Short mmCIF file of the C-alpha atoms (twelve columns), coordinates in Angstrom:
data_MODEL
# 
_entry.id   MODEL 
# 
loop_
_atom_site.group_PDB 
_atom_site.id 
_atom_site.type_symbol 
_atom_site.label_atom_id 
_atom_site.label_alt_id 
_atom_site.label_comp_id 
_atom_site.label_asym_id 
_atom_site.label_seq_id 
_atom_site.Cartn_x 
_atom_site.Cartn_y 
_atom_site.Cartn_z 
_atom_site.pdbx_PDB_model_num 
ATOM 1   C CA . UNK A 1   51.190 -136.673 -71.891 1 
ATOM 2   C CA . UNK A 2   53.581 -139.173 -70.329 1 
ATOM 3   C CA . UNK A 3   52.856 -142.785 -69.289 1 
ATOM 4   C CA . UNK A 4   52.240 -142.084 -65.569 1 
ATOM 5   C CA . UNK A 5   49.660 -139.418 -66.488 1 
ATOM 6   C CA . UNK A 6   47.973 -141.831 -68.919 1 
ATOM 7   C CA . UNK A 7   47.790 -144.422 -66.125 1 
ATOM 8   C CA . UNK A 8   46.222 -141.795 -63.845 1 
ATOM 9   C CA . UNK A 9   43.621 -140.953 -66.511 1 
ATOM 10  C CA . UNK A 10  42.884 -144.665 -66.983 1 
ATOM 11  C CA . UNK A 11  41.995 -144.823 -63.269 1 
ATOM 12  C CA . UNK A 12  39.535 -142.003 -63.779 1 
ATOM 13  C CA . UNK A 13  37.928 -143.892 -66.673 1 
ATOM 14  C CA . UNK A 14  37.597 -147.013 -64.492 1 
ATOM 15  C CA . UNK A 15  35.508 -145.210 -61.836 1 
ATOM 16  C CA . UNK A 16  32.116 -145.199 -63.640 1 
ATOM 17  C CA . UNK A 17  32.522 -148.871 -64.538 1 
ATOM 18  C CA . UNK A 18  33.156 -149.755 -60.886 1 
ATOM 19  C CA . UNK A 19  30.047 -147.812 -59.874 1 
ATOM 20  C CA . UNK A 20  27.827 -149.377 -62.542 1 
ATOM 21  C CA . UNK A 21  29.139 -152.860 -61.747 1 
ATOM 22  C CA . UNK A 22  28.374 -152.478 -58.053 1 
ATOM 23  C CA . UNK A 23  24.876 -151.090 -58.655 1 
ATOM 24  C CA . UNK A 24  23.873 -153.941 -60.987 1 
ATOM 25  C CA . UNK A 25  24.241 -156.246 -57.961 1 
ATOM 26  C CA . UNK A 26  25.022 -159.611 -59.483 1 
ATOM 27  C CA . UNK A 27  27.850 -161.995 -58.694 1 
ATOM 28  C CA . UNK A 28  29.437 -161.365 -62.105 1 
ATOM 29  C CA . UNK A 29  29.329 -157.591 -61.841 1 
ATOM 30  C CA . UNK A 30  30.624 -157.677 -58.266 1 
ATOM 31  C CA . UNK A 31  33.648 -159.624 -59.524 1 
ATOM 32  C CA . UNK A 32  34.022 -157.140 -62.393 1 
ATOM 33  C CA . UNK A 33  34.057 -154.295 -59.850 1 
ATOM 34  C CA . UNK A 34  36.626 -156.237 -57.808 1 
ATOM 35  C CA . UNK A 35  38.896 -156.719 -60.836 1 
ATOM 36  C CA . UNK A 36  38.557 -153.056 -61.817 1 
ATOM 37  C CA . UNK A 37  39.501 -151.935 -58.306 1 
ATOM 38  C CA . UNK A 38  42.579 -154.164 -58.381 1 
ATOM 39  C CA . UNK A 39  43.541 -152.811 -61.824 1 
ATOM 40  C CA . UNK A 40  43.059 -149.255 -60.554 1 
ATOM 41  C CA . UNK A 41  45.326 -149.895 -57.585 1 
ATOM 42  C CA . UNK A 42  47.975 -151.465 -59.811 1 
ATOM 43  C CA . UNK A 43  47.911 -148.439 -62.140 1 
ATOM 44  C CA . UNK A 44  48.373 -146.173 -59.121 1 
ATOM 45  C CA . UNK A 45  51.395 -148.157 -57.978 1 
ATOM 46  C CA . UNK A 46  52.834 -148.203 -61.499 1 
ATOM 47  C CA . UNK A 47  52.359 -144.507 -62.178 1 
ATOM 48  C CA . UNK A 48  53.905 -143.609 -58.826 1 
ATOM 49  C CA . UNK A 49  56.858 -145.885 -59.438 1 
ATOM 50  C CA . UNK A 50  57.392 -144.630 -62.980 1 
ATOM 51  C CA . UNK A 51  57.093 -140.956 -62.142 1 
ATOM 52  C CA . UNK A 52  59.633 -141.171 -59.329 1 
ATOM 53  C CA . UNK A 53  62.075 -143.823 -60.532 1 
ATOM 54  C CA . UNK A 54  62.193 -142.727 -64.165 1 
ATOM 55  C CA . UNK A 55  61.884 -138.999 -63.354 1 
ATOM 56  C CA . UNK A 56  58.590 -138.442 -65.163 1 
ATOM 57  C CA . UNK A 57  57.011 -136.219 -62.494 1 
ATOM 58  C CA . UNK A 58  54.834 -133.374 -63.754 1 
ATOM 59  C CA . UNK A 59  52.753 -130.682 -62.067 1 
ATOM 60  C CA . UNK A 60  49.706 -132.233 -63.719 1 
ATOM 61  C CA . UNK A 61  50.514 -135.613 -62.157 1 
ATOM 62  C CA . UNK A 62  51.333 -134.118 -58.764 1 
ATOM 63  C CA . UNK A 63  47.850 -132.585 -58.607 1 
ATOM 64  C CA . UNK A 64  45.770 -134.997 -60.669 1 
ATOM 65  C CA . UNK A 65  47.039 -138.317 -59.241 1 
ATOM 66  C CA . UNK A 66  45.807 -137.715 -55.661 1 
ATOM 67  C CA . UNK A 67  42.659 -136.074 -57.052 1 
ATOM 68  C CA . UNK A 68  41.795 -139.167 -59.119 1 
ATOM 69  C CA . UNK A 69  42.596 -141.389 -56.138 1 
ATOM 70  C CA . UNK A 70  40.075 -139.387 -54.089 1 
ATOM 71  C CA . UNK A 71  37.439 -139.720 -56.804 1 
ATOM 72  C CA . UNK A 72  37.962 -143.485 -57.051 1 
ATOM 73  C CA . UNK A 73  37.881 -144.038 -53.303 1 
ATOM 74  C CA . UNK A 74  35.088 -141.551 -52.567 1 
ATOM 75  C CA . UNK A 75  32.673 -142.711 -55.223 1 
ATOM 76  C CA . UNK A 76  33.252 -146.390 -54.437 1 
ATOM 77  C CA . UNK A 77  32.716 -145.820 -50.711 1 
ATOM 78  C CA . UNK A 78  29.567 -143.782 -51.481 1 
ATOM 79  C CA . UNK A 79  28.161 -146.641 -53.564 1 
ATOM 80  C CA . UNK A 80  28.987 -149.203 -50.867 1 
ATOM 81  C CA . UNK A 81  27.316 -146.905 -48.328 1 
ATOM 82  C CA . UNK A 82  24.279 -146.433 -50.544 1 
ATOM 83  C CA . UNK A 83  23.985 -150.211 -50.925 1 
ATOM 84  C CA . UNK A 84  24.151 -150.557 -47.100 1 
ATOM 85  C CA . UNK A 85  27.369 -152.563 -47.305 1 
ATOM 86  C CA . UNK A 86  29.309 -150.038 -45.209 1 
ATOM 87  C CA . UNK A 87  27.720 -147.595 -42.754 1 
ATOM 88  C CA . UNK A 88  27.186 -144.225 -44.409 1 
ATOM 89  C CA . UNK A 89  28.380 -142.333 -41.311 1 
ATOM 90  C CA . UNK A 90  31.819 -143.920 -41.744 1 
ATOM 91  C CA . UNK A 91  31.780 -143.018 -45.437 1 
ATOM 92  C CA . UNK A 92  31.007 -139.395 -44.516 1 
ATOM 93  C CA . UNK A 93  33.874 -139.308 -42.003 1 
ATOM 94  C CA . UNK A 94  36.234 -140.648 -44.693 1 
ATOM 95  C CA . UNK A 95  35.002 -138.118 -47.245 1 
ATOM 96  C CA . UNK A 96  35.352 -135.186 -44.838 1 
ATOM 97  C CA . UNK A 97  38.960 -136.114 -44.130 1 
ATOM 98  C CA . UNK A 98  39.901 -136.633 -47.786 1 
ATOM 99  C CA . UNK A 99  38.288 -133.443 -49.041 1 
ATOM 100 C CA . UNK A 100 39.780 -131.376 -46.220 1 
ATOM 101 C CA . UNK A 101 43.260 -132.467 -47.302 1 
ATOM 102 C CA . UNK A 102 42.422 -131.890 -50.976 1 
ATOM 103 C CA . UNK A 103 41.109 -128.415 -50.127 1 
ATOM 104 C CA . UNK A 104 44.307 -127.530 -48.282 1 
ATOM 105 C CA . UNK A 105 46.390 -128.843 -51.177 1 
ATOM 106 C CA . UNK A 106 44.380 -126.754 -53.640 1 
ATOM 107 C CA . UNK A 107 44.727 -123.556 -51.590 1 
ATOM 108 C CA . UNK A 108 48.475 -123.988 -51.280 1 
ATOM 109 C CA . UNK A 109 48.793 -124.948 -54.948 1 
ATOM 110 C CA . UNK A 110 47.139 -121.646 -55.903 1 
ATOM 111 C CA . UNK A 111 50.267 -120.039 -54.478 1 
ATOM 112 C CA . UNK A 112 52.474 -122.351 -56.533 1 
ATOM 113 C CA . UNK A 113 53.473 -124.716 -53.741 1 
ATOM 114 C CA . UNK A 114 52.845 -128.439 -54.066 1 
ATOM 115 C CA . UNK A 115 52.502 -130.310 -50.794 1 
ATOM 116 C CA . UNK A 116 54.086 -133.709 -51.173 1 
ATOM 117 C CA . UNK A 117 52.291 -136.794 -50.031 1 
ATOM 118 C CA . UNK A 118 53.373 -138.114 -46.665 1 
ATOM 119 C CA . UNK A 119 54.036 -141.800 -46.062 1 
ATOM 120 C CA . UNK A 120 51.016 -141.935 -43.747 1 
ATOM 121 C CA . UNK A 121 48.844 -140.678 -46.622 1 
ATOM 122 C CA . UNK A 122 50.163 -143.374 -48.925 1 
ATOM 123 C CA . UNK A 123 49.474 -145.979 -46.260 1 
ATOM 124 C CA . UNK A 124 45.987 -144.488 -45.847 1 
ATOM 125 C CA . UNK A 125 45.289 -144.911 -49.553 1 
ATOM 126 C CA . UNK A 126 46.561 -148.491 -49.421 1 
ATOM 127 C CA . UNK A 127 44.280 -149.262 -46.497 1 
ATOM 128 C CA . UNK A 128 41.336 -147.597 -48.242 1 
ATOM 129 C CA . UNK A 129 41.932 -149.663 -51.392 1 
ATOM 130 C CA . UNK A 130 42.358 -152.817 -49.320 1 
ATOM 131 C CA . UNK A 131 39.070 -152.041 -47.565 1 
ATOM 132 C CA . UNK A 132 37.279 -151.494 -50.877 1 
ATOM 133 C CA . UNK A 133 38.745 -154.647 -52.423 1 
ATOM 134 C CA . UNK A 134 37.995 -156.730 -49.304 1 
ATOM 135 C CA . UNK A 135 34.415 -155.418 -49.128 1 
ATOM 136 C CA . UNK A 136 33.787 -155.981 -52.837 1 
ATOM 137 C CA . UNK A 137 35.286 -159.480 -52.614 1 
ATOM 138 C CA . UNK A 138 32.961 -160.406 -49.738 1 
ATOM 139 C CA . UNK A 139 29.969 -158.984 -51.603 1 
ATOM 140 C CA . UNK A 140 30.877 -161.045 -54.680 1 
ATOM 141 C CA . UNK A 141 31.306 -164.178 -52.557 1 
ATOM 142 C CA . UNK A 142 27.992 -163.599 -50.795 1 
ATOM 143 C CA . UNK A 143 26.116 -164.315 -54.026 1 
ATOM 144 C CA . UNK A 144 27.513 -167.871 -54.131 1 
ATOM 145 C CA . UNK A 145 27.710 -168.383 -50.368 1 
ATOM 146 C CA . UNK A 146 24.756 -166.586 -48.762 1 
ATOM 147 C CA . UNK A 147 25.776 -167.931 -45.343 1 
ATOM 148 C CA . UNK A 148 28.709 -165.480 -45.178 1 
ATOM 149 C CA . UNK A 149 26.276 -162.570 -45.014 1 
ATOM 150 C CA . UNK A 150 25.898 -163.317 -41.298 1 
ATOM 151 C CA . UNK A 151 29.465 -162.206 -40.581 1 
ATOM 152 C CA . UNK A 152 30.259 -160.241 -43.769 1 
ATOM 153 C CA . UNK A 153 28.908 -156.939 -42.467 1 
ATOM 154 C CA . UNK A 154 30.800 -157.286 -39.184 1 
ATOM 155 C CA . UNK A 155 34.050 -157.972 -41.051 1 
ATOM 156 C CA . UNK A 156 33.478 -155.023 -43.385 1 
ATOM 157 C CA . UNK A 157 32.571 -152.742 -40.464 1 
ATOM 158 C CA . UNK A 158 35.784 -153.723 -38.676 1 
ATOM 159 C CA . UNK A 159 38.066 -152.944 -41.615 1 
ATOM 160 C CA . UNK A 160 36.150 -149.751 -42.350 1 
ATOM 161 C CA . UNK A 161 36.558 -148.482 -38.784 1 
ATOM 162 C CA . UNK A 162 40.284 -149.257 -38.984 1 
ATOM 163 C CA . UNK A 163 40.505 -147.426 -42.345 1 
ATOM 164 C CA . UNK A 164 38.792 -144.331 -40.914 1 
ATOM 165 C CA . UNK A 165 41.011 -144.279 -37.824 1 
ATOM 166 C CA . UNK A 166 44.148 -144.594 -39.941 1 
ATOM 167 C CA . UNK A 167 42.852 -141.882 -42.303 1 
ATOM 168 C CA . UNK A 168 42.517 -139.455 -39.408 1 
ATOM 169 C CA . UNK A 169 45.966 -140.362 -38.161 1 
ATOM 170 C CA . UNK A 170 47.246 -139.521 -41.665 1 
ATOM 171 C CA . UNK A 171 45.312 -136.223 -41.534 1 
ATOM 172 C CA . UNK A 172 46.990 -135.172 -38.297 1 
ATOM 173 C CA . UNK A 173 50.376 -136.255 -39.667 1 
ATOM 174 C CA . UNK A 174 49.760 -134.187 -42.826 1 
ATOM 175 C CA . UNK A 175 48.670 -131.121 -40.847 1 
ATOM 176 C CA . UNK A 176 51.612 -131.374 -38.462 1 
ATOM 177 C CA . UNK A 177 54.263 -131.844 -41.143 1 
ATOM 178 C CA . UNK A 178 52.875 -128.998 -43.241 1 
ATOM 179 C CA . UNK A 179 51.984 -126.664 -40.352 1 
ATOM 180 C CA . UNK A 180 54.356 -123.873 -41.402 1 
ATOM 181 C CA . UNK A 181 52.859 -123.674 -44.889 1 
ATOM 182 C CA . UNK A 182 49.296 -124.008 -43.607 1 
ATOM 183 C CA . UNK A 183 49.824 -121.230 -41.013 1 
ATOM 184 C CA . UNK A 184 50.159 -118.750 -43.869 1 
ATOM 185 C CA . UNK A 185 46.536 -119.442 -44.797 1 
ATOM 186 C CA . UNK A 186 45.109 -119.125 -41.287 1 
# 
C-alpha cells in the first residue's frame, strides 16, 4: 500500500466523522466538519499529485480514489439535504450524475479498461468540495451570527445550482470524450 492509497483510505475514514459532526448540530461540531472536509480535500490533492508526479499510480488508486471522492461528496450532500441546508432535489440530481459516471467506469473496468478522469471532472469535484466547505462554513457561522440565516440559504442554493450545472457539463464532456468506448456497451 503506497502513500497515495493511504491518503485515499484516510478520506474514507473521515466520512463518518463529517456526518456525525454535521448531525450533532452545534457550532463546534460544524467547525469540526468544516476542518475535516478541508483535510479531505487536501488529501485528495496530495494523493493525486503524488501518484502522478512520483509515478505511484496503481489500479487500486485509479478505481478507489474517485469512488471515495463520490462517497465523501454524496454522503455530505445527503446530510446537508436531510438537514434542509441544501434542497434535496439538487442533491438527487448531483447523485444521479455521479453514480451514472461511476457505473460507466465500473462497466468498462470489468473489461480491463480504466477511463481516465477528464479535466472537467476534476473541476467538478473542486466545485463540489468548495460548495460543501462554503455551506458548512456558513452553517458554523450561523450559530454565532443568527442574522446570516436570512441570506445563508440563498447563498447556498446559488452555489449548489452552479455545482449541479457544472457537474452535468462534466458528465456530457465525459460521455463525449469516451463515446467510442461507451458505444461498445450500448
